[in-house]
Each structure stands twice: as C-alpha cells, then as structure tokens.
FIRO-773431 format. One record per residue (C-alpha): residue number from 1; x, y, z. Coordinates in steps of 0.02 Angstrom, whole numbers, plus 32768, in hexadecimal, padded with zeros to 4 digits. Example, Ala and Ser with C-alpha at 12.3 -4.5 7.8 and 13.67 -1.06 7.14 Angstrom:
% FIRO-773431
<atom k="1" c1="8267" c2="7F1F" c3="8186"/>
<atom k="2" c1="82AC" c2="7FCB" c3="8165"/>
% end
This chain:
% FIRO-773431
<atom k="1" c1="8000" c2="8000" c3="8000"/>
<atom k="2" c1="8039" c2="80B0" c3="7FDC"/>
<atom k="3" c1="8069" c2="80FA" c3="8085"/>
<atom k="4" c1="8040" c2="81AE" c3="8054"/>
<atom k="5" c1="7F95" c2="817C" c3="8013"/>
<atom k="6" c1="7F71" c2="8115" c3="80B0"/>
<atom k="7" c1="7FA1" c2="81A5" c3="8122"/>
<atom k="8" c1="7F32" c2="821B" c3="80BE"/>
<atom k="9" c1="7E9C" c2="81A5" c3="80CC"/>
<atom k="10" c1="7EB6" c2="8194" c3="8188"/>
<atom k="11" c1="7EBA" c2="8250" c3="8197"/>
<atom k="12" c1="7E16" c2="8261" c3="8137"/>
<atom k="13" c1="7DC4" c2="81DA" c3="81A2"/>
<atom k="14" c1="7DFF" c2="822E" c3="8241"/>
<atom k="15" c1="7DBA" c2="82D3" c3="8204"/>
<atom k="16" c1="7D11" c2="8283" c3="81E0"/>
<atom k="17" c1="7D0E" c2="8232" c3="828B"/>
<atom k="18" c1="7D35" c2="82D7" c3="82DF"/>
<atom k="19" c1="7CA9" c2="832A" c3="827B"/>
<atom k="20" c1="7C2E" c2="82A4" c3="82B0"/>
<atom k="21" c1="7C63" c2="82B4" c3="8365"/>
<atom k="22" c1="7C52" c2="8370" c3="835D"/>
<atom k="23" c1="7BA5" c2="835F" c3="830F"/>
<atom k="24" c1="7B72" c2="82E4" c3="8395"/>
<atom k="25" c1="7BAA" c2="8359" c3="841E"/>
<atom k="26" c1="7B50" c2="83E9" c3="83CA"/>
<atom k="27" c1="7AB0" c2="8384" c3="83C6"/>
<atom k="28" c1="7AC7" c2="834D" c3="8479"/>
<atom k="29" c1="7AE5" c2="8400" c3="84AC"/>
<atom k="30" c1="7A40" c2="843C" c3="8465"/>
<atom k="31" c1="79E3" c2="839C" c3="8488"/>
<atom k="32" c1="796F" c2="83CA" c3="83F9"/>
<atom k="33" c1="7925" c2="835D" c3="8373"/>
<atom k="34" c1="78DC" c2="83B5" c3="82DB"/>
<atom k="35" c1="7826" c2="83E6" c3="82F8"/>
<atom k="36" c1="77CD" c2="83D1" c3="8252"/>
<atom k="37" c1="7714" c2="83E7" c3="822E"/>
<atom k="38" c1="76A9" c2="83CE" c3="8194"/>
<atom k="39" c1="7633" c2="8456" c3="8157"/>
<atom k="40" c1="75D9" c2="848C" c3="80B8"/>
<atom k="41" c1="7676" c2="84C4" c3="805C"/>
<atom k="42" c1="76E6" c2="8432" c3="808C"/>
<atom k="43" c1="7754" c2="8420" c3="8125"/>
<atom k="44" c1="7791" c2="849D" c3="81A5"/>
<atom k="45" c1="7826" c2="8483" c3="8218"/>
<atom k="46" c1="7829" c2="84F0" c3="82B2"/>
<atom k="47" c1="78CB" c2="8550" c3="82CC"/>
<atom k="48" c1="793F" c2="84FA" c3="834A"/>
<atom k="49" c1="795C" c2="85A7" c3="8394"/>
<atom k="50" c1="78A3" c2="85B4" c3="83BE"/>
<atom k="51" c1="789A" c2="8501" c3="83FD"/>
<atom k="52" c1="792C" c2="8526" c3="8473"/>
<atom k="53" c1="78D8" c2="85C5" c3="84B3"/>
<atom k="54" c1="7839" c2="8566" c3="84DB"/>
<atom k="55" c1="789A" c2="84DD" c3="8534"/>
<atom k="56" c1="78F2" c2="855F" c3="859F"/>
<atom k="57" c1="784B" c2="85B9" c3="85BB"/>
<atom k="58" c1="7893" c2="865B" c3="8577"/>
<atom k="59" c1="781A" c2="86E4" c3="853E"/>
<atom k="60" c1="77D3" c2="86C7" c3="8490"/>
<atom k="61" c1="77BA" c2="8759" c3="8419"/>
<atom k="62" c1="771B" c2="8768" c3="83B1"/>
<atom k="63" c1="7717" c2="87F8" c3="8333"/>
<atom k="64" c1="7685" c2="8831" c3="82C8"/>
<atom k="65" c1="76A6" c2="88A5" c3="8234"/>
<atom k="66" c1="7615" c2="8915" c3="8204"/>
<atom k="67" c1="7610" c2="8990" c3="8171"/>
<atom k="68" c1="7598" c2="8A0C" c3="81C3"/>
<atom k="69" c1="75EB" c2="8A1B" c3="826C"/>
<atom k="70" c1="75AD" c2="8ACD" c3="828C"/>
<atom k="71" c1="74F7" c2="8A94" c3="8289"/>
<atom k="72" c1="74E6" c2="8A95" c3="8345"/>
<atom k="73" c1="7451" c2="8A21" c3="8358"/>
<atom k="74" c1="7498" c2="8998" c3="82EA"/>
<atom k="75" c1="7546" c2="899E" c3="8334"/>
<atom k="76" c1="7508" c2="89A0" c3="83E7"/>
<atom k="77" c1="7494" c2="890C" c3="83CB"/>
<atom k="78" c1="7515" c2="88A2" c3="836F"/>
<atom k="79" c1="7593" c2="88C0" c3="83FA"/>
<atom k="80" c1="7513" c2="88A3" c3="8483"/>
<atom k="81" c1="74DF" c2="87FE" c3="8435"/>
<atom k="82" c1="7593" c2="87C1" c3="842C"/>
<atom k="83" c1="75B2" c2="87F3" c3="84E0"/>
<atom k="84" c1="7516" c2="8798" c3="8519"/>
<atom k="85" c1="7557" c2="86FC" c3="84C2"/>
<atom k="86" c1="7604" c2="8718" c3="850E"/>
<atom k="87" c1="75BC" c2="8711" c3="85BE"/>
<atom k="88" c1="7564" c2="866D" c3="8598"/>
<atom k="89" c1="7601" c2="8623" c3="8549"/>
<atom k="90" c1="766D" c2="8653" c3="85DF"/>
<atom k="91" c1="75F1" c2="8605" c3="8658"/>
<atom k="92" c1="75EE" c2="8565" c3="85F2"/>
<atom k="93" c1="76A7" c2="8551" c3="85C7"/>
<atom k="94" c1="7702" c2="85BD" c3="8645"/>
<atom k="95" c1="7756" c2="8623" c3="85BC"/>
<atom k="96" c1="7743" c2="86DE" c3="85A8"/>
<atom k="97" c1="7708" c2="871C" c3="84FE"/>
<atom k="98" c1="773C" c2="87CA" c3="84C6"/>
<atom k="99" c1="76BE" c2="8813" c3="844A"/>
<atom k="100" c1="76F8" c2="889F" c3="83D7"/>
<atom k="101" c1="7698" c2="88FC" c3="8350"/>
<atom k="102" c1="7703" c2="894B" c3="82C9"/>
<atom k="103" c1="76D9" c2="8993" c3="821F"/>
<atom k="104" c1="76C1" c2="8A2F" c3="81B7"/>
<atom k="105" c1="7641" c2="8ABD" c3="81BA"/>
<atom k="106" c1="75FE" c2="8A8F" c3="810D"/>
<atom k="107" c1="7625" c2="8A01" c3="8095"/>
<atom k="108" c1="76DF" c2="8A06" c3="806B"/>
<atom k="109" c1="7716" c2="8955" c3="8043"/>
<atom k="110" c1="77D2" c2="8978" c3="8032"/>
<atom k="111" c1="77DC" c2="89CB" c3="80DD"/>
<atom k="112" c1="776D" c2="894A" c3="8130"/>
<atom k="113" c1="77D6" c2="88BD" c3="80E5"/>
<atom k="114" c1="7877" c2="8915" c3="811A"/>
<atom k="115" c1="7838" c2="8920" c3="81CE"/>
<atom k="116" c1="7810" c2="8867" c3="81D7"/>
<atom k="117" c1="78B1" c2="8837" c3="817F"/>
<atom k="118" c1="7919" c2="8899" c3="81FD"/>
<atom k="119" c1="78C8" c2="883A" c3="828C"/>
<atom k="120" c1="78E2" c2="8794" c3="8234"/>
<atom k="121" c1="799A" c2="87BB" c3="8217"/>
<atom k="122" c1="79AF" c2="87E2" c3="82CF"/>
<atom k="123" c1="7952" c2="8744" c3="8306"/>
<atom k="124" c1="78D6" c2="87B1" c3="8364"/>
<atom k="125" c1="7837" c2="8758" c3="832C"/>
<atom k="126" c1="77F9" c2="86AD" c3="8362"/>
<atom k="127" c1="7750" c2="86BC" c3="830B"/>
<atom k="128" c1="7712" c2="8737" c3="8289"/>
<atom k="129" c1="7667" c2="8778" c3="825B"/>
<atom k="130" c1="765C" c2="87E8" c3="81C2"/>
<atom k="131" c1="75D6" c2="8849" c3="8166"/>
<atom k="132" c1="7621" c2="8840" c3="80B6"/>
<atom k="133" c1="75F6" c2="88D8" c3="804C"/>
<atom k="134" c1="75FE" c2="88B9" c3="7FBA"/>
<atom k="135" c1="75F5" c2="87FD" c3="7FD6"/>
<atom k="136" c1="7673" c2="87B7" c3="7F58"/>
<atom k="137" c1="76FC" c2="8831" c3="7F89"/>
<atom k="138" c1="7716" c2="87D3" c3="802D"/>
<atom k="139" c1="7725" c2="8723" c3="7FE7"/>
<atom k="140" c1="77E4" c2="871D" c3="7FE5"/>
<atom k="141" c1="77F0" c2="8760" c3="8095"/>
<atom k="142" c1="776F" c2="86E5" c3="80D6"/>
<atom k="143" c1="77C7" c2="8657" c3="807C"/>
<atom k="144" c1="786F" c2="8689" c3="80C6"/>
<atom k="145" c1="782D" c2="8691" c3="8178"/>
<atom k="146" c1="77D7" c2="85E8" c3="8169"/>
<atom k="147" c1="7875" c2="859B" c3="811E"/>
<atom k="148" c1="78D8" c2="85DE" c3="81B2"/>
<atom k="149" c1="785E" c2="858D" c3="822A"/>
<atom k="150" c1="77FC" c2="8626" c3="8262"/>
<atom k="151" c1="773F" c2="8608" c3="8257"/>
<atom k="152" c1="76DF" c2="8689" c3="81EF"/>
<atom k="153" c1="7625" c2="86AC" c3="81F0"/>
<atom k="154" c1="75C6" c2="8730" c3="818F"/>
<atom k="155" c1="7556" c2="879D" c3="81FA"/>
<atom k="156" c1="74C7" c2="880F" c3="81C0"/>
<atom k="157" c1="74F7" c2="87F1" c3="8109"/>
<atom k="158" c1="7540" c2="8762" c3="80A6"/>
<atom k="159" c1="75BF" c2="8731" c3="8023"/>
<atom k="160" c1="7579" c2="868C" c3="7FE8"/>
<atom k="161" c1="7609" c2="8667" c3="7F72"/>
<atom k="162" c1="7687" c2="8671" c3="8001"/>
<atom k="163" c1="76C8" c2="85E7" c3="8073"/>
<atom k="164" c1="7673" c2="862D" c3="810D"/>
<atom k="165" c1="7624" c2="85B1" c3="8186"/>
<atom k="166" c1="7575" c2="85FB" c3="8195"/>
<atom k="167" c1="7514" c2="869D" c3="8186"/>
<atom k="168" c1="74B3" c2="86EB" c3="8215"/>
<atom k="169" c1="7437" c2="876C" c3="81D6"/>
<atom k="170" c1="7382" c2="8786" c3="81AB"/>
<atom k="171" c1="7346" c2="8726" c3="8111"/>
<atom k="172" c1="7357" c2="879B" c3="807C"/>
<atom k="173" c1="73CB" c2="8735" c3="800F"/>
<atom k="174" c1="73BD" c2="86B6" c3="7F82"/>
<atom k="175" c1="73D9" c2="8603" c3="7FB7"/>
<atom k="176" c1="7482" c2="85C9" c3="7F75"/>
<atom k="177" c1="7435" c2="8528" c3="7F33"/>
<atom k="178" c1="73AC" c2="856F" c3="7EC5"/>
<atom k="179" c1="73D5" c2="862A" c3="7EC5"/>
<atom k="180" c1="731D" c2="8657" c3="7EE1"/>
<atom k="181" c1="72F9" c2="86E6" c3="7F56"/>
<atom k="182" c1="72A9" c2="86BD" c3="7FFC"/>
<atom k="183" c1="7292" c2="8773" c3="8032"/>
<atom k="184" c1="723F" c2="873B" c3="80D3"/>
<atom k="185" c1="7253" c2="87DD" c3="8134"/>
<atom k="186" c1="7215" c2="8842" c3="80A0"/>
<atom k="187" c1="717F" c2="87CF" c3="808F"/>
<atom k="188" c1="715C" c2="87DE" c3="8149"/>
<atom k="189" c1="7162" c2="889B" c3="8138"/>
<atom k="190" c1="70E8" c2="8890" c3="80A6"/>
<atom k="191" c1="7071" c2="881D" c3="8102"/>
<atom k="192" c1="7075" c2="8891" c3="8198"/>
<atom k="193" c1="704B" c2="8927" c3="812A"/>
<atom k="194" c1="6FBB" c2="88C8" c3="80D9"/>
<atom k="195" c1="6F73" c2="889A" c3="8183"/>
<atom k="196" c1="6F86" c2="894E" c3="81BC"/>
<atom k="197" c1="6F2A" c2="898D" c3="8121"/>
<atom k="198" c1="6E99" c2="8915" c3="813B"/>
<atom k="199" c1="6E8E" c2="8937" c3="81F5"/>
<atom k="200" c1="6E8D" c2="89F4" c3="81DF"/>
<atom k="201" c1="6E1F" c2="89F3" c3="8143"/>
<atom k="202" c1="6EA5" c2="8A34" c3="80CE"/>
<atom k="203" c1="6ECF" c2="89F1" c3="8022"/>
<atom k="204" c1="6F6C" c2="89F1" c3="7FB8"/>
<atom k="205" c1="6F09" c2="89E3" c3="7F17"/>
<atom k="206" c1="6F18" c2="8A81" c3="7EB0"/>
<atom k="207" c1="6F98" c2="8AC7" c3="7F2A"/>
<atom k="208" c1="704E" c2="8AF6" c3="7F13"/>
<atom k="209" c1="70D4" c2="8A9A" c3="7F76"/>
<atom k="210" c1="718E" c2="8ABE" c3="7F80"/>
<atom k="211" c1="721C" c2="8A54" c3="7FC6"/>
<atom k="212" c1="72BE" c2="8AA2" c3="8003"/>
<atom k="213" c1="7367" c2="8A59" c3="802F"/>
<atom k="214" c1="7410" c2="8A8E" c3="806F"/>
<atom k="215" c1="7462" c2="8A25" c3="7FE7"/>
<atom k="216" c1="73F5" c2="89E0" c3="7F5B"/>
<atom k="217" c1="7484" c2="8976" c3="7F16"/>
<atom k="218" c1="7489" c2="8902" c3="7FAC"/>
<atom k="219" c1="7439" c2="8854" c3="7FA1"/>
<atom k="220" c1="73E5" c2="886A" c3="804B"/>
<atom k="221" c1="7396" c2="890F" c3="8016"/>
<atom k="222" c1="7355" c2="88C9" c3="7F73"/>
<atom k="223" c1="731A" c2="882B" c3="7FCB"/>
<atom k="224" c1="72B5" c2="888B" c3="804B"/>
<atom k="225" c1="726B" c2="88FF" c3="7FC8"/>
<atom k="226" c1="7241" c2="8872" c3="7F51"/>
<atom k="227" c1="71E9" c2="880F" c3="7FD8"/>
<atom k="228" c1="7186" c2="88A9" c3="800E"/>
<atom k="229" c1="7157" c2="88DE" c3="7F5D"/>
<atom k="230" c1="711F" c2="8831" c3="7F25"/>
<atom k="231" c1="70B7" c2="8817" c3="7FC3"/>
<atom k="232" c1="705E" c2="88BE" c3="7FB3"/>
<atom k="233" c1="703C" c2="88A4" c3="7EF9"/>
<atom k="234" c1="6FF5" c2="87F7" c3="7F1A"/>
<atom k="235" c1="6F75" c2="8841" c3="7F92"/>
<atom k="236" c1="6F58" c2="88E6" c3="7F36"/>
<atom k="237" c1="6F79" c2="88CE" c3="7E7B"/>
<atom k="238" c1="6F4F" c2="8983" c3="7E52"/>
<atom k="239" c1="6FD2" c2="89D0" c3="7EC3"/>
<atom k="240" c1="7052" c2="8A41" c3="7E6F"/>
<atom k="241" c1="7108" c2="8A31" c3="7EA7"/>
<atom k="242" c1="7167" c2="8ACA" c3="7E6C"/>
<atom k="243" c1="7208" c2="8A64" c3="7E6A"/>
<atom k="244" c1="7221" c2="89A9" c3="7E66"/>
<atom k="245" c1="7286" c2="893F" c3="7EDF"/>
<atom k="246" c1="7326" c2="894B" c3="7E79"/>
<atom k="247" c1="7326" c2="8A08" c3="7E5E"/>
<atom k="248" c1="72E4" c2="8A53" c3="7F00"/>
<atom k="249" c1="7303" c2="8B05" c3="7F36"/>
<atom k="250" c1="73B0" c2="8B01" c3="7F86"/>
<atom k="251" c1="73CF" c2="8B73" c3="801B"/>
<atom k="252" c1="7472" c2="8B37" c3="8066"/>
<atom k="253" c1="7490" c2="8B25" c3="8121"/>
<atom k="254" c1="74BD" c2="8BD5" c3="815C"/>
<atom k="255" c1="7423" c2="8C0A" c3="81C1"/>
<atom k="256" c1="742A" c2="8CC1" c3="818C"/>
<atom k="257" c1="743C" c2="8C94" c3="80D4"/>
<atom k="258" c1="73B2" c2="8C11" c3="80DF"/>
<atom k="259" c1="733D" c2="8C92" c3="812A"/>
<atom k="260" c1="7369" c2="8D15" c3="80A7"/>
<atom k="261" c1="735B" c2="8CA0" c3="8012"/>
<atom k="262" c1="72BB" c2="8C51" c3="804F"/>
<atom k="263" c1="726E" c2="8CFB" c3="8074"/>
<atom k="264" c1="7292" c2="8D32" c3="7FC1"/>
<atom k="265" c1="7248" c2="8C91" c3="7F7D"/>
<atom k="266" c1="71AB" c2="8C9E" c3="7FE5"/>
<atom k="267" c1="7192" c2="8D53" c3="7FB2"/>
<atom k="268" c1="719D" c2="8D26" c3="7EFA"/>
<atom k="269" c1="7130" c2="8C8B" c3="7F0F"/>
<atom k="270" c1="709E" c2="8CC9" c3="7F7A"/>
<atom k="271" c1="702B" c2="8C38" c3="7F4D"/>
<atom k="272" c1="7092" c2="8BAC" c3="7F96"/>
<atom k="273" c1="7025" c2="8B50" c3="8012"/>
<atom k="274" c1="70A2" c2="8AD7" c3="805E"/>
<atom k="275" c1="715F" c2="8ACB" c3="8077"/>
<atom k="276" c1="71C3" c2="8A2F" c3="80A1"/>
<atom k="277" c1="7278" c2="8A3D" c3="80D6"/>
<atom k="278" c1="72E8" c2="89A5" c3="80C2"/>
<atom k="279" c1="735C" c2="89E5" c3="814A"/>
<atom k="280" c1="7371" c2="8A7C" c3="81BC"/>
<atom k="281" c1="730B" c2="8AFC" c3="8158"/>
<atom k="282" c1="726E" c2="8ADD" c3="81BE"/>
<atom k="283" c1="72A9" c2="8B5E" c3="823C"/>
<atom k="284" c1="72AB" c2="8BE6" c3="81B7"/>
<atom k="285" c1="7202" c2="8BB1" c3="8170"/>
<atom k="286" c1="71B8" c2="8BC8" c3="821D"/>
<atom k="287" c1="7211" c2="8C6F" c3="8238"/>
<atom k="288" c1="71C8" c2="8CB7" c3="8198"/>
<atom k="289" c1="711A" c2="8C74" c3="81BF"/>
<atom k="290" c1="711F" c2="8CC8" c3="8269"/>
<atom k="291" c1="7171" c2="8D69" c3="822D"/>
<atom k="292" c1="70F4" c2="8D86" c3="81A0"/>
<atom k="293" c1="7059" c2="8D47" c3="81FB"/>
<atom k="294" c1="7041" c2="8CB4" c3="8185"/>
<atom k="295" c1="700C" c2="8C38" c3="820B"/>
<atom k="296" c1="6F74" c2="8BDA" c3="81CD"/>
<atom k="297" c1="6F97" c2="8C10" c3="8119"/>
<atom k="298" c1="7041" c2="8BC4" c3="80F4"/>
<atom k="299" c1="7076" c2="8B1E" c3="813F"/>
<atom k="300" c1="711B" c2="8AC7" c3="8153"/>
<atom k="301" c1="7168" c2="8A21" c3="8186"/>
<atom k="302" c1="721B" c2="8A26" c3="81C3"/>
<atom k="303" c1="72A7" c2="89AB" c3="81DF"/>
<atom k="304" c1="7314" c2="898F" c3="8279"/>
<atom k="305" c1="72FD" c2="89D8" c3="8326"/>
<atom k="306" c1="7353" c2="8A5B" c3="8391"/>
<atom k="307" c1="7321" c2="8AD7" c3="8418"/>
<atom k="308" c1="72DF" c2="8B59" c3="839C"/>
<atom k="309" c1="7273" c2="8AD9" c3="8341"/>
<atom k="310" c1="722B" c2="8AA2" c3="83E9"/>
<atom k="311" c1="71EC" c2="8B53" c3="8409"/>
<atom k="312" c1="71AA" c2="8B64" c3="8358"/>
<atom k="313" c1="714A" c2="8AC0" c3="8366"/>
<atom k="314" c1="70FD" c2="8AF9" c3="840A"/>
<atom k="315" c1="70BC" c2="8B93" c3="83AE"/>
<atom k="316" c1="7075" c2="8B26" c3="8321"/>
<atom k="317" c1="70DF" c2="8B81" c3="82A0"/>
<atom k="318" c1="7104" c2="8AD9" c3="824D"/>
<atom k="319" c1="7093" c2="8A42" c3="8241"/>
<atom k="320" c1="7127" c2="89D9" c3="827C"/>
<atom k="321" c1="71DC" c2="89AC" c3="8266"/>
<atom k="322" c1="7229" c2="8905" c3="8236"/>
<atom k="323" c1="72AF" c2="88D7" c3="82B5"/>
<atom k="324" c1="7331" c2="8863" c3="826A"/>
<atom k="325" c1="7375" c2="8843" c3="8319"/>
<atom k="326" c1="742C" c2="8872" c3="8308"/>
<atom k="327" c1="7440" c2="8836" c3="83BB"/>
<atom k="328" c1="740D" c2="8784" c3="838D"/>
<atom k="329" c1="747D" c2="8787" c3="82F3"/>
<atom k="330" c1="750E" c2="87BE" c3="8361"/>
<atom k="331" c1="74E7" c2="873D" c3="83E6"/>
<atom k="332" c1="74C9" c2="86A8" c3="8374"/>
<atom k="333" c1="7565" c2="86B7" c3="830B"/>
<atom k="334" c1="75CC" c2="86C1" c3="83AB"/>
<atom k="335" c1="7577" c2="8627" c3="83F3"/>
<atom k="336" c1="7592" c2="85CA" c3="834F"/>
<atom k="337" c1="764A" c2="85F6" c3="8354"/>
<atom k="338" c1="7655" c2="85B7" c3="8406"/>
<atom k="339" c1="760F" c2="8511" c3="83CA"/>
<atom k="340" c1="7699" c2="8508" c3="8348"/>
<atom k="341" c1="7723" c2="8538" c3="83C2"/>
<atom k="342" c1="76EE" c2="84D6" c3="845C"/>
<atom k="343" c1="7682" c2="8448" c3="841B"/>
<atom k="344" c1="76D0" c2="8438" c3="836D"/>
<atom k="345" c1="7620" c2="843B" c3="8328"/>
<atom k="346" c1="75EA" c2="8497" c3="828A"/>
<atom k="347" c1="753B" c2="84E2" c3="8273"/>
<atom k="348" c1="74BC" c2="846B" c3="8226"/>
<atom k="349" c1="749F" c2="84E5" c3="8197"/>
<atom k="350" c1="7502" c2="856F" c3="8144"/>
<atom k="351" c1="7468" c2="85E0" c3="8145"/>
<atom k="352" c1="7433" c2="8611" c3="81F4"/>
<atom k="353" c1="73AB" c2="8693" c3="81E8"/>
<atom k="354" c1="7364" c2="86FE" c3="8274"/>
<atom k="355" c1="72A8" c2="871A" c3="8273"/>
<atom k="356" c1="7283" c2="87D6" c3="8280"/>
<atom k="357" c1="7206" c2="8828" c3="82F4"/>
<atom k="358" c1="718F" c2="88B0" c3="82BD"/>
<atom k="359" c1="7173" c2="8935" c3="8342"/>
<atom k="360" c1="70EA" c2="89B9" c3="8349"/>
<atom k="361" c1="7095" c2="8A2A" c3="83C7"/>
<atom k="362" c1="7034" c2="899A" c3="8415"/>
<atom k="363" c1="70C7" c2="8924" c3="8436"/>
<atom k="364" c1="715E" c2="8996" c3="8446"/>
<atom k="365" c1="7164" c2="8979" c3="8502"/>
<atom k="366" c1="7186" c2="88C1" c3="84DE"/>
<atom k="367" c1="721C" c2="88F7" c3="8476"/>
<atom k="368" c1="725A" c2="8966" c3="8503"/>
<atom k="369" c1="724A" c2="88D6" c3="857D"/>
<atom k="370" c1="72B4" c2="8868" c3="850B"/>
<atom k="371" c1="733A" c2="88EB" c3="84EF"/>
<atom k="372" c1="7340" c2="8924" c3="85A4"/>
<atom k="373" c1="7393" c2="887D" c3="85CD"/>
<atom k="374" c1="7424" c2="88A7" c3="8558"/>
<atom k="375" c1="749F" c2="892D" c3="8594"/>
<atom k="376" c1="74CD" c2="89B9" c3="851A"/>
<atom k="377" c1="7449" c2="8981" c3="849E"/>
<atom k="378" c1="742C" c2="8A25" c3="8441"/>
<atom k="379" c1="7370" c2="8A17" c3="845A"/>
<atom k="380" c1="734D" c2="8A3A" c3="8510"/>
<atom k="381" c1="73E4" c2="8AAA" c3="852E"/>
% end
C-alpha cells in the first residue's frame, strides 16, 4: 500500500469522526429534535432557536404588522386581543408572551416589509401576524419567515397565494379552491339593511344608494360592497346604486379628508337615500347627517366600532355599524400561534373567519359590556 495515500485516508477518516462527534455534542447540547408539522402548503419546521426559548421558558415575541396603524380603534383592538390571548397562554404554559403592533400609517408595502425584515434579521420575532397590503407583495417575505421556522399568519386581510399558515379576518374573500366570493359580512350588512327597511316601512326601490371605501382596490372592500349590493338588489330590484361594488367612491382614511370629500359628494348628490361604508367612513356619514339635520331623511350603515361611533349610534345617526371584531382577530391568531409553538398543532383550516356583530342604538350596551372586559380597547375609553 502507498504509505502517503494511507496516511491521507486516515486523516480524512479522523476528520469525519471529529465532525460527527462535534455534531453529536451540538445535538446533545441543545437536546432538540426537529419539530416539523404538516399544513396546507406542505411542511413547516419550527426554528430550533424558538424551540430552545420555549424549553427554557423565555419570553416569546408575537408581532402583528398593520398597514393602518394610526387608525386608533383598529390598532387598539388588535393589540388588546393579542394581549388577552397572551394572558391565557401564560397561564396555560407558564411562558410570557410579548405582543407588539407595528406598521405604517397608510399602505406602504416596502416600508412595512422593511420593518418586518429588520426584526427577522435580528431574530426578534417568534411568531408573525401580517395584514398584507397589497397581498402579493408580501409573498416572498412570508415564504422566507416560514422557511426560517417562524410561523406566519395573515390577520385582517389575506394573501392567499402565500405560504402563510392561516388567515384570521372577517369573510370577504374568494375561497382559494373555487375563487368564488363569499362576502359574508357584506351579505350580513345587506340583510340587516333589508330588515331595517321593512321594520321601519322604508323601501330601497326607486331610491339612490352609494357605497364608500377608504381603498376601493382592496379585496376586502370589494367583497363587502359586493355582498351588500347583491343582497339589496335581490330584495329591491329597482334600487339605483350610483356606483357598483368595484368602483365605489373612495375617501381614504384621513378623517378630515374623508369628511371633506364626503361632504362635497353629498352636496352634489342630494337625492342619495342610503350610504354604506365598507370601513371607517361611517363616522363621517353620521357627522354630516347630524350637522345638516338630515336625520330621518338620509340613512347610513357603518363598519367597525370606536368610541365616536358608540355615541353616534346612541343618537340614532346611523342605523347600525358592522363590527368585524378586531379584538377576536387579534386574539385568535395569537392562540393559533400558541398551538403551533407549544402543542405543535396546526389549525384545521387555512381560513379562520370571525363572525361580525352588528350594533345599533338598541344593543350598543351589549357591545360596551363586551369591550369593557378588554383593557385599552378603543371603544369604551
């Protein structure tokens, strides 16, 4: 045998043995086996870093990224819901959950993605919720986080083509299997308006109706409007919608601008009988009705709930408001993430929808009772 060749082979073998020993010690040091789960998009392996934190009972960081973070009611309720879940998780598993809400004042995908990416790079996040706006722009980021073992859920909006685990929102989106719109919250709003009309001896037939939105390009806005429009037309075929569900009057999300733009619209369209807002514009509809003494002449149905809307409902300035329950969205995605982290259990479905409530003057105290149990809820304080 060639002595040089033999020596070289022994050296290689020794190196391999040392590598195996080192790997064994590394595994023994962490004591971790890969934690892999199956879900709708394949398999997900939880980051060993997160597994180790849980084993040591170190605080776990949940972050939710929201593209309308200056909307006080929404932000407060999302955060409050997560914190409510965090208390339950700590009681159950003995691990503290830190809830953080980050985001941008208005949709700005590059900045929102940059914020989340910075936290990922610094290993600051152990679970991520994200409201992706526009949806497809977040797919690479969601895919990266999932590949690195950080669970990702979409909250309040969805990106169905992404690798996220599940969505937690109201039901305004097409089902990924058949791409047909469910529009459940919009349909519920429409059914509520129809019942109101019959109860109060009004009719939509021959009347003008307008729908407004902060952002008409969003799937959730179009879904709500489409469900509302189709439900009203089915009951009152001779109703006249000034704009259809895919080209509503867009007002943005700045309260002063919404009020100004809506005031101009209402002045130039004096015969509109009914307004439906797919988001926060209900407050401004009510303000104009009160300011110009249109109560009993012009009617509106809002969306969402905050302290101002509570007072407006008590005055009967709106026939109601559809509450998508941000608090439940915030709570349920956090609880679902806890199941992934602590029980290694994925949600049964990738579409987890929250049933909305519709509040009005007669039942608003029930809403206040619900929200009074949640600190910093944006409704009762």
